[in-house]
C-alpha positions in Angstrom: 7.6 5.9 -17.5 4.0 5.8 -18.4 2.8 9.1 -20.1 -0.5 8.9 -18.2 1.5 9.0 -14.9 3.4 12.1 -16.1 0.1 13.8 -17.1 -1.4 13.0 -13.7 1.6 14.5 -11.9 1.6 17.7 -14.0 -2.0 18.4 -12.8 -0.8 18.4 -9.1 -0.2 21.6 -7.3 2.4 20.1 -5.0 5.5 17.8 -5.4 4.8 16.0 -2.1 3.9 12.3 -2.2 0.2 11.7 -1.8 -1.1 9.3 0.8 -1.7 5.8 -0.4 -4.8 3.7 0.3 -8.5 4.5 0.2 -9.5 8.2 0.2 -12.5 7.4 2.3 -11.6 4.4 4.5 -14.5 2.0 5.2 -14.9 -1.6 6.4 -14.6 -4.5 4.0 -16.6 -6.8 6.3 -19.3 -4.5 7.8 -22.2 -2.9 6.0 -22.8 0.8 6.5 -25.8 0.1 8.8 -23.7 -2.4 10.8 -20.9 0.1 11.2 -23.3 2.8 12.2 -24.8 0.4 14.8 -21.3 -0.3 16.2 -20.6 3.4 16.5 -23.9 4.2 18.1 -23.6 1.4 20.6 -20.1 2.4 21.7 -21.0 6.1 22.1 -24.1 5.3 24.0 -22.8 2.7 26.4 -19.1 3.6 26.7 -18.4 -0.1 27.2 -14.9 -1.6 26.7 -13.9 -3.2 23.4 -14.5 -6.8 24.5 -17.9 -6.0 26.1 -19.0 -4.2 22.9 -17.9 -7.3 20.9 -19.8 -9.7 23.1 -23.0 -7.5 23.0 -22.9 -6.9 19.2 -21.9 -10.3 17.9 -25.5 -11.8 18.2 -26.7 -9.0 15.9 -23.5 -9.0 13.7 -22.3 -12.6 13.8 -19.4 -11.9 11.4 -18.0 -9.1 13.6 -14.5 -9.9 14.8 -12.4 -8.2 17.5 -10.0 -6.7 14.9 -12.9 -5.5 12.7 -14.5 -3.8 15.7 -11.3 -2.2 16.8 -10.6 -0.8 13.3 -14.2 0.5 13.1 -13.8 2.4 16.4 -10.4 3.7 15.2 -11.9 5.1 12.0 -14.5 7.0 14.0 -12.1 8.3 16.6 -13.7 6.4 19.5 -11.2 3.5 20.0 -10.2 5.0 23.4 -12.7 5.6 26.1 -12.9 9.2 27.4 -11.0 10.0 30.6 -13.5 10.9 33.3 -10.9 11.7 36.0 -9.0 14.9 36.6 -10.8 18.2 37.0 -14.1 16.9 35.4 -17.0 16.6 37.8 -17.6 13.1 39.0 -20.8 11.4 38.0 -23.1 10.5 40.7 -22.9 6.7 41.1 -25.9 4.4 40.9 -27.3 2.7 44.0 -26.0 -0.8 44.0 -28.5 -3.4 42.8 -28.3 -7.1 42.4 -27.7 -8.5 38.9 -30.9 -8.4 36.8 -31.5 -4.6 36.7 -31.7 -3.6 33.1 -31.7 -0.1 31.5 -33.4 0.0 28.1 -32.9 2.8 25.6 -33.2 3.6 21.9 -30.4 5.7 20.4 -30.8 6.7 16.7 -28.5 5.4 14.0 -27.9 7.6 11.0 -27.0 6.0 7.6 -26.9 7.1 4.0 -30.3 5.3 3.5 -31.9 7.1 6.4 -32.5 6.7 10.1 -32.5 3.4 12.0 -33.0 2.7 15.7 -30.9 0.7 18.1 -32.6 -0.9 21.0 -30.1 -1.4 23.9 -30.6 -3.3 27.1 -27.8 -3.3 29.6 -27.5 -4.7 33.1 -26.5 -2.1 35.6 -24.4 -4.5 37.7 -22.9 -7.0 35.2 -22.9 -4.8 32.1 -24.3 -7.6 30.1 -25.8 -6.0 27.0 -28.3 -7.0 24.3 -28.9 -5.0 21.1 -31.3 -5.0 18.2 -31.4 -2.7 15.1 -34.9 -1.9 13.8 -36.4 0.3 11.1 -38.7 2.1 13.5 -39.1 2.5 17.2 -42.7 2.0 18.2 -44.7 0.1 20.8 -44.5 -3.1 18.9 -40.8 -3.1 18.3 -40.4 -2.2 22.0 -42.2 -5.2 23.3 -40.6 -7.4 20.7 -37.2 -6.3 21.9 -38.3 -7.0 25.5 -39.1 -10.6 24.5 -35.8 -10.8 22.6 -34.0 -9.5 25.8 -35.7 -12.1 28.0 -34.5 -14.9 25.7 -31.0 -13.6 25.4 -30.3 -12.9 29.1 -29.1 -16.2 30.9 -30.4 -15.1 34.3 -33.6 -13.6 35.8 -34.4 -9.9 35.1 -36.1 -8.3 38.1 -36.3 -4.6 37.0 -36.3 -2.7 33.7 -35.8 1.0 33.6 -37.0 3.0 30.6 -37.9 6.6 29.8 -41.4 8.0 29.4 -41.5 7.5 25.6 -44.6 6.2 23.9 -42.7 3.0 23.1 -42.7 2.1 26.8 -45.5 4.0 28.6 -48.8 5.6 28.2 -48.6 9.4 28.1 -49.1 11.0 31.6 -52.3 12.7 30.6 -53.9 9.4 29.7 -52.8 7.4 32.7 -55.3 6.2 35.2 -58.2 7.3 33.1 -61.3 5.4 32.0 -60.0 4.8 28.5 -56.4 3.9 29.4 -55.3 0.4 28.7 -52.4 -1.6 29.9 -49.6 -1.7 27.4 -48.3 -5.1 26.1 -44.8 -4.1 27.3 -46.1 -3.9 30.9 -48.1 -7.1 30.4 -44.9 -9.0 29.5 -43.2 -7.5 32.5 -45.9 -8.6 34.8 -46.0 -12.1 33.3 -42.3 -12.4 34.1 -42.5 -10.8 37.5 -40.4 -7.7 36.4 -40.8 -4.3 37.8 -41.0 -1.6 35.1 -39.7 1.8 36.2 -39.8 5.0 34.3 -37.4 8.0 34.3 -37.3 11.3 32.4 -37.2 11.3 28.6 -33.8 10.7 27.0 -32.6 9.0 30.2 -31.1 6.9 31.7 -27.9 7.0 29.8 -26.5 3.5 30.1 -23.1 4.8 30.8 -24.2 5.9 34.3 -25.0 9.6 34.1 -28.5 9.7 35.7 -30.5 8.3 38.5 -33.9 6.6 38.2 -37.2 8.0 39.1 -39.8 5.4 40.2 -42.8 4.8 38.0 -45.9 6.3 39.6 -47.5 3.7 41.9 -44.5 1.4 42.1 -43.6 0.0 45.5 -40.4 -0.1 47.4 
């Protein structure tokens, strides 16, 4: 027997066998930022495993189904929450044809700092597009919109966002002499897309809120 092993055992306060493996399990294929992106997307969208995989692979090409599953297991979110039973039922969205996208920006915390995950998800088909960025501002918002338009294989007719400065002029500045149309809205108009607004921090893409029309929108 190796004397070093005996010395190590003598320092223990218990005779039970210790668990083998890494003390702090982590992915061997995903970076910390990629793992944080996976966790934020799953918690924000509550999409099934395969839907998460399909949505995240364009941003994380080396992501496999098994790596995704192990990542969700490590963070305790491999199973979707049960929304049945005595919990109040969520109010369902009005049915819309395919092409109605929710757009939101959940934060992603890493050891290096804070990142932002742009998420666009179709209310009907659940087709999702993501993009991880260093900051969430007006430029990254319209750049993600252009990325969304290229990634979605069908026509987008409506986009629902919150009232954040990334997507809309502040209410006090709207319809004033110095207000200018935002590039985000210009891209929407160029592609015949209706841009609707809702309250800040909504809509949750897992279906917990209902939209509020942007002032001046028709229909």
